[in-house]
C-alpha positions as CSV (number, residue, x, y, z in Angstrom):
1,M,187.8,209.7,148.1
2,T,189.2,207.7,151.1
3,T,192.6,207.6,152.5
4,P,193.6,203.9,153.0
5,E,194.7,202.9,156.5
6,P,198.7,202.4,156.9
7,V,199.3,198.7,157.3
8,S,202.8,199.0,158.4
9,L,204.9,201.7,160.7
10,D,206.7,202.8,157.7
11,Q,203.4,203.7,155.8
12,L,202.5,205.5,159.0
13,I,205.6,207.5,159.3
14,D,205.3,208.4,155.6
15,D,201.8,209.5,156.1
16,C,202.8,211.9,158.8
17,A,205.7,213.2,157.2
18,D,203.2,214.3,154.5
19,I,201.6,216.7,157.0
20,P,202.3,220.3,156.3
21,G,204.9,222.0,158.5
22,A,202.5,224.7,159.6
23,L,200.3,222.1,161.3
24,R,203.0,220.1,162.9
25,Q,204.9,223.2,164.6
26,L,201.5,224.3,166.2
27,V,202.1,224.0,170.0
28,R,199.5,224.8,172.6
29,P,200.7,225.4,176.3
30,L,199.2,222.8,178.8
31,P,196.9,224.4,181.3
32,S,198.4,224.7,184.8
33,P,197.3,222.0,187.2
34,R,194.3,222.7,189.6
35,Q,194.8,222.5,193.3
36,A,193.3,219.5,194.6
37,A,190.4,219.8,197.1
38,P,191.4,218.9,201.0
39,W,190.4,215.5,201.9
40,R,187.2,215.4,204.2
41,V,186.0,212.3,206.2
42,D,182.5,212.1,207.2
43,E,180.3,209.8,209.3
44,T,179.6,208.2,206.1
45,C,182.9,207.5,205.1
46,V,183.6,206.2,208.6
47,A,180.7,203.6,208.4
48,Q,181.8,202.4,205.2
49,V,184.8,201.1,206.8
50,S,183.7,200.0,210.3
51,G,184.6,196.6,211.3
52,L,187.2,196.1,208.3
53,D,189.9,195.9,211.0
54,D,188.7,192.6,212.0
55,Y,188.3,191.3,208.5
């Protein structure tokens, strides 16, 4: 058995309303953001932009 795809927003909302409450109430906490690595500029990075001031 296959479920037909909704063709309107109303059908999509009706389909979502049929989802059991136990599944809709499931809330998972988001992971805490990671600390960004510090910027590091090496000679390779500098070589990529050398001469672009004149451009």
